Residue, then its C-alpha position, 0 to 999 in steps of 0.5 A: m500500500r502506498y502512502h498518499p500525503i495529498r489524500t491524507r491532507v485532504a481527509l484531515l482538512a475535511f475532518i477539521a471542517t466537519a468538526a468545526c461546523a458540527r453543532h454540539a448538544q448543550t447539556g444545560p438549558e439553551l441560552d437565547t442572547r437575542p434581545d426581546p422585541i421592543p413594543v411600540h404603541v402609536r396614537n395618531d391624533n391627526f385626521l390623516d392615516m399615517n405610515i409608521a417607520v423606524v429609522v436606525s443608522g439612516v435605514s428606514r424600516r416600515l412598521g405599518n400604518v395607523v388610521g386617522n385619530g386611531s392607534a396601533d401596536f407594533t414591535i421593533d426587532g430588539q437587535l436593531a436598538l442595541g447601542r444605537t439611537l433610533f427615530l420613529t417617523a409618521t408620514p401621511i398617506g395622501g398628504r405632505g410632511q412628516g412627523q418624527s420623534g427625537g432620537l431614542s435610546v431603548g434599553p432591554g424591557q422598555m417600550i415606546d409610546f409615539v404620539v403623532g400630533s394633529t400638527l406633525r411637528q408636534s409629534v413626540a415619543t417617550v421611552h418607559e417601562p411597561h405598566 
């Protein structure tokens, strides 16, 4: 039988790659380090329906819409807010302008209340512990 150094190296590399990719079973409870979603309650005091979005690092992600003089609840992926400032925006459907919260820093277990003002520039958001 002949010794084949190339085949041995290939087999060793394949074994190492397989071992590195294999998932090891945990003996204890599985730890989930992903942060919980951030609840957002939006109250629209404007008569126009609004598209609501979250802006993080200059990237806007639509959360949904809120009817005029209505309210809605949304969630933001907790991963987005880790160590970042976020903004909420309200853009009228079929109208002009945009309401925006100031910069928000949200910690684990906190929620956001966003009030879209009857005049968009009067929109405001607060971060607090859930009741």
